[in-house]
C-alpha positions as CSV (number, residue, x, y, z in Angstrom):
1,M,-40.6,-10.5,165.5
2,E,-39.7,-11.4,161.9
3,N,-43.2,-10.6,160.7
4,S,-43.1,-7.1,162.1
5,S,-39.8,-6.2,160.4
6,A,-41.0,-7.7,157.1
7,A,-44.3,-5.8,157.4
8,S,-42.4,-2.5,158.0
9,K,-40.4,-3.0,154.8
10,N,-43.7,-2.9,152.9
11,V,-44.9,0.3,154.5
12,P,-44.7,3.2,152.0
13,F,-42.3,6.1,152.7
14,Q,-43.7,8.5,155.4
15,P,-42.0,11.8,154.6
16,G,-42.9,13.7,157.7
17,E,-42.7,17.5,157.9
18,K,-41.5,19.3,154.8
19,L,-38.4,21.3,155.8
20,F,-37.5,23.0,152.5
21,E,-37.6,22.6,148.7
22,W,-36.1,24.0,145.5
23,R,-36.2,23.5,141.8
24,A,-33.1,22.7,139.7
25,F,-32.1,21.0,136.5
26,D,-31.8,17.2,136.7
27,Y,-28.2,17.6,135.5
28,H,-26.1,20.6,134.4
29,P,-27.3,21.7,130.9
30,H,-23.9,22.3,129.2
31,E,-23.8,24.7,126.3
32,R,-22.6,22.7,123.4
33,G,-21.8,24.6,120.3
34,W,-21.1,23.5,116.8
35,I,-17.4,23.2,117.6
36,W,-18.1,20.7,120.4
37,I,-20.5,18.7,118.2
38,G,-17.9,18.7,115.4
39,L,-15.1,17.5,117.7
40,F,-17.3,14.8,119.3
41,S,-18.4,13.5,115.9
42,L,-14.7,13.6,114.7
43,V,-13.7,11.5,117.7
44,I,-16.5,9.0,117.3
45,F,-16.0,8.6,113.5
46,G,-12.3,8.7,113.8
47,G,-12.4,6.0,116.5
48,G,-14.7,3.9,114.4
49,L,-12.5,4.3,111.3
50,W,-9.3,3.5,113.4
51,A,-11.0,0.3,114.7
52,I,-11.9,-0.9,111.2
53,I,-8.4,-0.1,109.8
54,D,-6.7,-1.7,112.8
55,D,-8.7,-4.9,112.7
56,P,-10.7,-5.4,109.4
57,Q,-12.4,-8.5,110.7
58,W,-13.6,-7.4,114.1
59,G,-13.2,-3.6,113.8
60,W,-16.7,-3.4,112.5
61,T,-18.1,-4.7,115.7
62,T,-16.1,-2.1,117.7
63,A,-17.1,0.7,115.4
64,T,-20.8,-0.3,115.6
65,V,-20.6,-0.4,119.4
66,L,-18.9,3.0,119.4
67,F,-21.6,4.5,117.1
68,L,-24.4,3.0,119.2
69,A,-22.9,4.3,122.4
70,A,-22.7,7.8,120.8
71,A,-26.3,7.6,119.6
72,L,-27.4,6.4,123.1
73,Y,-25.6,9.3,124.7
74,F,-27.3,11.9,122.4
75,W,-30.7,10.3,122.9
76,S,-30.4,10.2,126.7
77,H,-29.2,13.9,126.7
78,R,-31.7,15.2,124.2
79,K,-33.7,17.3,126.7
80,G,-31.2,18.6,129.2
81,S,-33.1,21.7,130.4
82,E,-35.9,20.0,132.4
83,E,-36.2,21.1,136.0
84,Q,-37.1,18.8,138.8
85,D,-38.7,19.5,142.2
86,I,-36.5,18.5,145.1
87,E,-38.2,18.3,148.5
88,V,-36.5,17.7,151.8
89,F,-38.7,16.2,154.6
90,S,-37.8,15.3,158.2
91,N,-37.6,11.7,157.1
92,G,-35.9,11.9,153.7
93,V,-35.4,13.6,150.4
94,V,-37.6,13.3,147.3
95,A,-35.9,14.3,144.1
96,G,-37.6,14.0,140.7
97,G,-39.9,11.2,142.0
98,R,-37.0,9.3,143.6
99,V,-37.2,8.7,147.4
100,F,-34.1,8.7,149.6
101,P,-35.2,7.9,153.3
102,R,-33.2,9.6,156.0
103,E,-31.8,6.4,157.4
104,Q,-30.1,5.7,154.0
105,I,-28.3,9.1,153.9
106,E,-24.9,9.2,155.4
107,G,-24.2,12.9,154.8
108,Y,-23.8,15.6,152.2
109,W,-21.0,17.5,150.5
110,F,-20.6,20.1,147.8
111,V,-18.9,20.7,144.5
112,Y,-19.2,24.5,144.2
113,D,-17.3,27.0,142.1
114,R,-17.9,29.3,139.1
115,T,-18.9,26.5,136.7
116,V,-20.6,24.0,138.9
117,S,-22.9,24.0,142.0
118,V,-24.1,20.6,143.2
119,V,-24.9,19.1,146.6
120,N,-24.1,15.4,146.8
121,L,-26.0,13.1,149.1
122,E,-23.7,10.3,150.2
123,L,-25.8,7.1,150.7
124,K,-25.1,4.0,152.7
125,S,-26.1,1.8,149.8
126,R,-23.4,0.2,147.7
127,A,-25.7,0.0,144.7
128,Q,-26.1,3.8,144.6
129,P,-23.4,5.4,146.8
130,R,-24.1,9.0,145.8
131,V,-26.9,11.2,144.5
132,T,-25.9,14.4,142.8
133,L,-28.4,17.3,142.9
134,Q,-28.0,20.7,141.2
135,M,-28.2,23.5,143.8
136,G,-30.2,25.8,141.6
137,E,-30.1,29.4,142.8
138,H,-29.0,28.5,146.3
139,G,-25.5,28.5,147.8
140,P,-23.9,26.0,150.2
141,D,-24.9,28.0,153.3
142,F,-28.6,27.6,152.5
143,F,-28.1,23.8,152.4
144,R,-26.0,23.7,155.5
145,Q,-28.6,25.6,157.5
146,N,-31.5,23.5,156.3
147,F,-29.8,20.1,156.5
148,R,-29.1,20.8,160.2
149,Q,-32.9,20.5,160.7
150,M,-32.7,17.0,159.3
151,E,-29.7,16.2,161.4
152,I,-27.6,15.2,158.3
153,S,-23.9,16.0,158.7
154,E,-21.6,17.6,156.1
155,L,-18.8,15.4,154.9
156,P,-16.1,18.1,154.2
157,D,-13.4,15.5,153.2
158,K,-15.3,14.3,150.2
159,K,-14.0,15.5,146.8
160,E,-15.1,15.3,143.2
161,S,-13.8,12.2,141.5
162,L,-11.4,12.5,138.5
163,T,-14.1,10.9,136.3
164,D,-16.7,13.6,137.3
165,L,-14.1,16.3,136.7
166,W,-13.4,15.0,133.2
167,I,-17.1,14.7,132.4
168,R,-17.6,18.3,133.5
169,A,-14.5,19.5,131.6
170,L,-15.5,17.8,128.4
171,K,-19.2,18.9,128.8
172,L,-20.5,15.4,128.7
């Protein structure tokens, strides 16, 4: 009995019938103008300068970490306008090459208004509790109708976290 369950873990994902698909950005491509870049740079350099002035001995370490974090942020967000294919099958979701089997999806919920349109897949995994997918040109009703075919339920009580709200407000 143990061998059959161990063997089933090594079986590749069997997607089943394709139910629907769409194309969307991998994350929201915020329009960042020169004012945003200037303020971001002022905060980073001001924080580094403050760290050095506050603690001349160890402030350099804090400033270096702050500058490296800013450089890493800009490097990781250098593209921003790439679209990904998102496909929903009867046995799971494939988004940008990542696979989320049906049995790992607890449900879905939306963050939808004038400035944002995302569908969140709530997963049963503690390592990755949520997958955020841009909705592209589709509205919530499109996803409600199509996720019914997959027998995934909507989680209407879920809300956007305060951290996500700040990230969106600050265009990070």
